[in-house]
C-alpha positions as a Markdown table, in Angstrom:
| # | Residue | x | y | z |
|---|---|---|---|---|
| 1 | Unk | 168.9 | -64.0 | -237.4 |
| 2 | Unk | 171.7 | -65.7 | -236.3 |
| 3 | Unk | 171.5 | -70.1 | -236.5 |
| 4 | Unk | 171.7 | -70.2 | -233.0 |
| 5 | Unk | 167.9 | -68.6 | -232.7 |
| 6 | Unk | 166.5 | -70.7 | -236.0 |
| 7 | Unk | 168.0 | -73.8 | -234.1 |
| 8 | Unk | 166.3 | -72.5 | -231.0 |
| 9 | Unk | 163.1 | -71.9 | -232.7 |
| 10 | Unk | 163.4 | -75.4 | -234.1 |
| 11 | Unk | 163.9 | -76.8 | -230.9 |
| 12 | Unk | 160.6 | -74.9 | -229.8 |
| 13 | Unk | 158.5 | -76.1 | -232.3 |
| 14 | Unk | 159.8 | -79.7 | -231.9 |
| 15 | Unk | 158.8 | -79.7 | -228.6 |
| 16 | Unk | 155.6 | -78.1 | -229.3 |
| 17 | Unk | 154.6 | -81.1 | -231.8 |
| 18 | Unk | 155.8 | -83.2 | -228.7 |
| 19 | Unk | 153.7 | -82.0 | -226.7 |
| 20 | Unk | 150.4 | -81.6 | -228.8 |
| 21 | Unk | 151.0 | -85.6 | -229.1 |
| 22 | Unk | 151.1 | -86.0 | -225.6 |
| 23 | Unk | 147.9 | -83.7 | -225.1 |
| 24 | Unk | 146.1 | -86.0 | -227.7 |
| 25 | Unk | 147.3 | -89.3 | -225.9 |
| 26 | Unk | 146.6 | -88.2 | -222.6 |
| 27 | Unk | 142.8 | -86.9 | -224.0 |
| 28 | Unk | 142.4 | -90.4 | -225.3 |
| 29 | Unk | 143.4 | -91.9 | -222.3 |
| 30 | Unk | 140.9 | -89.7 | -220.5 |
| 31 | Unk | 138.3 | -90.8 | -223.1 |
| 32 | Unk | 138.5 | -94.2 | -222.3 |
| 33 | Unk | 138.6 | -93.4 | -218.7 |
| 34 | Unk | 135.0 | -91.6 | -218.8 |
| 35 | Unk | 134.0 | -94.9 | -220.7 |
| 36 | Unk | 134.7 | -97.3 | -218.3 |
| 37 | Unk | 133.5 | -94.7 | -215.3 |
| 38 | Unk | 130.1 | -94.5 | -217.6 |
| 39 | Unk | 129.8 | -98.5 | -217.7 |
| 40 | Unk | 131.2 | -99.0 | -214.3 |
| 41 | Unk | 127.9 | -96.4 | -213.4 |
| 42 | Unk | 125.3 | -98.1 | -215.9 |
| 43 | Unk | 126.2 | -101.6 | -214.2 |
| 44 | Unk | 126.0 | -100.1 | -210.7 |
| 45 | Unk | 122.5 | -98.8 | -211.7 |
| 46 | Unk | 121.3 | -102.2 | -213.5 |
| 47 | Unk | 122.3 | -104.4 | -210.3 |
| 48 | Unk | 119.3 | -105.7 | -208.7 |
| 49 | Unk | 118.9 | -104.6 | -204.9 |
| 50 | Unk | 120.1 | -107.0 | -202.2 |
| 51 | Unk | 117.6 | -109.2 | -201.2 |
| 52 | Unk | 116.5 | -108.7 | -197.6 |
| 53 | Unk | 117.0 | -112.3 | -196.7 |
| 54 | Unk | 118.8 | -115.6 | -197.9 |
| 55 | Unk | 118.8 | -118.9 | -198.2 |
| 56 | Unk | 121.8 | -120.7 | -198.5 |
| 57 | Unk | 121.9 | -124.3 | -200.4 |
| 58 | Unk | 124.3 | -127.2 | -199.8 |
| 59 | Unk | 126.9 | -128.3 | -202.5 |
| 60 | Unk | 123.9 | -128.5 | -205.7 |
| 61 | Unk | 120.2 | -127.2 | -206.5 |
| 62 | Unk | 118.6 | -129.7 | -205.0 |
| 63 | Unk | 120.6 | -129.9 | -201.6 |
| 64 | Unk | 119.1 | -129.1 | -198.3 |
| 65 | Unk | 119.4 | -125.1 | -196.9 |
| 66 | Unk | 121.9 | -125.1 | -195.0 |
| 67 | Unk | 121.4 | -121.2 | -193.4 |
| 68 | Unk | 119.5 | -118.3 | -193.4 |
| 69 | Unk | 120.8 | -115.3 | -193.7 |
| 70 | Unk | 120.5 | -111.5 | -194.0 |
| 71 | Unk | 120.3 | -110.0 | -197.3 |
| 72 | Unk | 124.1 | -108.6 | -197.7 |
| 73 | Unk | 125.8 | -111.1 | -194.9 |
| 74 | Unk | 129.3 | -111.1 | -195.7 |
| 75 | Unk | 129.6 | -114.9 | -194.9 |
| 76 | Unk | 126.6 | -116.2 | -197.4 |
| 77 | Unk | 127.9 | -118.5 | -199.2 |
| 78 | Unk | 127.7 | -118.4 | -203.6 |
| 79 | Unk | 125.1 | -121.0 | -203.3 |
| 80 | Unk | 122.5 | -118.3 | -201.6 |
| 81 | Unk | 119.3 | -116.7 | -203.3 |
| 82 | Unk | 117.2 | -113.9 | -202.2 |
| 83 | Unk | 113.9 | -115.3 | -200.1 |
| 84 | Unk | 110.9 | -113.4 | -198.7 |
| 85 | Unk | 110.4 | -112.7 | -195.0 |
| 86 | Unk | 107.9 | -115.6 | -195.2 |
| 87 | Unk | 110.0 | -118.2 | -196.7 |
| 88 | Unk | 113.0 | -117.1 | -194.4 |
| 89 | Unk | 110.4 | -117.5 | -191.2 |
| 90 | Unk | 109.6 | -121.2 | -192.5 |
| 91 | Unk | 112.9 | -122.3 | -192.9 |
| 92 | Unk | 114.0 | -121.4 | -189.7 |
| 93 | Unk | 111.1 | -123.2 | -188.2 |
| 94 | Unk | 111.8 | -126.1 | -189.8 |
| 95 | Unk | 115.1 | -126.1 | -188.6 |
| 96 | Unk | 117.3 | -124.5 | -191.0 |
| 97 | Unk | 120.2 | -122.7 | -188.8 |
| 98 | Unk | 120.3 | -118.9 | -188.8 |
| 99 | Unk | 123.7 | -117.6 | -189.5 |
| 100 | Unk | 125.7 | -117.0 | -186.5 |
| 101 | Unk | 127.4 | -114.0 | -188.2 |
| 102 | Unk | 124.2 | -112.0 | -189.5 |
| 103 | Unk | 121.7 | -113.1 | -186.6 |
| 104 | Unk | 118.5 | -113.3 | -189.1 |
| 105 | Unk | 116.4 | -114.8 | -186.6 |
| 106 | Unk | 116.8 | -111.9 | -184.5 |
| 107 | Unk | 116.3 | -109.5 | -187.3 |
| 108 | Unk | 113.1 | -111.6 | -187.9 |
| 109 | Unk | 111.9 | -111.4 | -184.5 |
| 110 | Unk | 111.8 | -115.6 | -184.4 |
| 111 | Unk | 112.1 | -117.4 | -181.3 |
| 112 | Unk | 112.8 | -120.8 | -181.4 |
| 113 | Unk | 110.0 | -123.2 | -180.9 |
């Protein structure tokens, strides 16, 4: 065997070790990503269902309602809480405005007056 062959073999062994470390690192990244995905999936499964109707309050918890929304309305503010169909109808009857984007009054079949 010549020095060139030993040198080439040593280089190939070195490359093999580098690739092993790269593979181990990639497998760790995959494991971390699988854990994140599992946690995200558990979070999605544990999330409560979107309520059918929302009542949006003013600036504090004791403020009068400012809008009625269909559940999941993109325009519902952070101070919105789920309510029953009866509560949504009652709020509309008491003069709480219906959101002009999701039109809960139409969805509820509410006729003003």
